[in-house]
N, C-alpha and C positions, 0 to 999 in steps of 0.2 A: 222701564224706560231709561236712557241712560245721556249722560253729557259729558263733553268734553270740554272743557273751557282754557284754550291756552293766554295767559298771564306773560304777556310781551316786555322784557325786562325788567324783573320786579325790585330788582336791586340798585338799577340807577333811574328808571324811571317811576317813581314811587313816591313823591316830594311830599306832599299834602293830605297824608292819610288816604291814601288811596287801596290800601289792602282793604280796608273798610268796603269797598265795593266787590273785592272776590269775598269775603265772609256771607255781605248779603244774597251772593246769588248761591254759594255753596247751603245756607239756611236755608233757603225760601226751596230751595231741590231738595234737601233732605225732609224736611217735614213734610212733602208733596211725595216722601217714597220716590225720589229719582234719584238715581245713582249717577254720583258728580267726581268728577276726576279734574282736578286743579293741575295742568304742568307749565312749570315755569322754562321758561325758554328765555335763557341768557344769553350772553354776547356767543357766538359761536355757535346756535342751534342750527340744527338742518329744515334743508325742508320739509322733507318729511313727515318731521315733528307737527311742523304746523298745518298738511293737510290732513292728519289726523284729527283734528280739532273741529269743534262745531260753535264755536262762541269765541273772540278774543277779547282781548283788554288790556290796553296801555293807558298809563295811566301820565302824569305830569313830569317836567323837571326843569334843570337849566340850561344854560345852550352849553356851555362844555359838555355834560350828558349825551345831548344832543347830536354835537359830532363825534365821538363814540360811535354810537346806534349808526348814523350816516352814513360810517366806515364798514358797520360790521353788516349794513345792507345791502350795499353795494353791489355786489353781487346774487343779490334775491330780490332786488325789488320786482322785477319782471314775473314774480311765482307769485310773490304778494301782492299785485298788483291786479292778475288774473284770479287768486280768491279773492280779491273784495269784489270782482267785477260779476263773478260768479256766485254772487249775493250771502256770502258767510258771512254772517251779522257779527256789529264789534264795538263796542265803546272807546273812545278816545279822548281822553281827558288834557285838557291845556296843552303841554308839549306834545305831546301824540297827534293831537289836533293837527297843531301846527303842521305838524311833520308831515300831513298826509296832503301837502296842499304842493304847491308849486316852490316855495321857497323860505326862509326867513330872513330876513335881513335886520344885521344886529345893528346896534346904537352907532356901534364907529365905521360903519357900512360894509363892514363884511357878509358876504352871502351863505347859507348853509342851503343847499341843494335839499328841496323835499322831494318826496316820493314822485309826487304828479299824478296823483290816482284824482282828488280831491281838485276843481278848478278855483283855487282860494290860493292865497299867499298872504306874509303875514310882515310886518315891519316895526321895528322897535323906533322910537323916534328920538331916542335920546333923552340925557338927564332934565332938559329942559320941561320935560311933559310929564307929567302926575303918570304914578302905574295907576292903572283901575284896581282897584281894592273896595270889598265891604262884600256884604251880604246883597243878594240878586233873584229875582223875582219872575221866570219868565212865564207868558201865556203861550202854549201848544200851537203849531203849526195843524191849522185842521186837519189836513192829511195824516198827519199822525197822531193827530187826537182819535180819528177812525179808527187805527192800527190799535192806539192802546184801550179804546173802547172794546174793539171784538176781543181783545186778551182777557177777557176776564166776564162770560156771558151766564152773568149769574145776577139778579136782582138784587139791585140796590140803592140805597136811600139819595135823593137830590143833592143832598151833601157832600155824600161822594161822588158823584159824578163832577161835582163843582170841582171838589180835591183832584179827580182825573185832569183836570185842565193845564191844571199849572206845574212846574216844575219850580224848585228853593234848592236854593247852596250859597256856595260864598266864592268870589274870583280874584285870583290874585294875578295880573298880569301886567308885563311891558309892551309886552307888542299888541300891535293892532291888526285887526285880522279882514279881509277883505273877500266876499266871495264872487266869481263869478258867476254866470249865464248858467253852465252846469249843475248846479249845488245850491238846494234849498235850505234856508234857514230850518234851525231845529224850531223856535217860536221867538215872539217878538218881546221884547224887552219890557216889562212895566214899571219895574227899579230894579235900577244897579247900571252897570253899562254895556254888558253883551262885547259883540267882536270887536269893536273898536270907538266905543261909547259915543258914536256919530248917527249911524243911520238906525237905531232900532232894534239890530238881527242879533239873534244867539245863538250859537252852533252850527252846526252844518249837517244836512241829509244825503246822502250818494246812497244808493240801492238798497241794503242792509248796514249801510254804517254811519257812525252816531258821533260825530264830533263835537265838545262841548266844553266851554271854560268853568262850568262847575263844580265846582269842589266839596269839601264837607265834612267827607265823601261824599258822593249826591246819591246815590240810590239807598239808602238807611232812611231819609227820610220823604223818597219819594220811590215807594213800594210797586207802584203802578207801572213806574218805567222797568223797574227791573223784572218784573215780570211779563212787559210787551216782550224785552230782550229772551227771554228765557223760550217766550211761547214760540218765536221767530226761528229761532235757534231748535227746535224739536220739531217743527213743522216741516222744515228746510231736508232734516235730518232723519224725516219718518215720512216724509211727502204724504201727509194727510191732514186736515185740521184737528188742532188739540186744544183740547178746553181743559185750563189747568185749575183744579181745585181751590175753593179758597181758604185762605188764609185768615186769622183774626189777628188783624192789624190797626187795631184801633190804637195802640201807642204809638206805631207807625205815623197814621194820619194824622192824630192830633197831634203832634209833633209838627206835621209837615203844616196843618191847619194854624196853630201857633204861630208862623213863622211869617205865613201869609197874611190875618190879619194885624202883627207887627208893620209889615212894610207896607199894605195897604193904607196905612194913615198916612203915607211921604209920599201918595199918587194924588 
């Protein structure tokens, strides 16, 4: 088996160590003898390159970078939207997550148009409102959790199953994101702020696309989430059920559980 990951705008959209997520994808595939190729899709990439990918990833950035990307994607939006609507899996972090929505309203009122793929919008309320910063713990949406449990069909201990119900990370964003009716949240905030600090939601799920504010990067401490994305990508490509071989994840899961225990003190 082989997998091609399209890393969208690696130089512009990689503010918070997002390369770590690519490394996790690479290693977890290599350890399973899955051939993996990472294609860096920089400004000016062709739609042909995008079509050849099996899994997409785009990280976070600031407003200026998003403006540059908006111009680059102007003539590609319809193809990008079509690819996502055809269930190509993808992970979109912070700025990339915002960019999939209808628009981003800057603190000065300027509007950065989004791709209008996800029914959501983001607004920055300005300097009188603090940034949403800190460690975050979310409880996954039950539908997502069901997909994840199916991603690793091997006997697991109860403690492992508990770990698989949560995601941990670090958030740092001024924008407040609000979901429309056609988008489900990735999970519920147990500790932290999430999408907007008000409604208790974090992230968004649309078809096989996952948006989230979790930096850190997100995947090293959440290997179950990485495996879910790998599994979805392989099953879509090969059009058959895929059972990923189990890996020795004690270090990763202990890191996850350590964060969970520390954060639960604040609940």
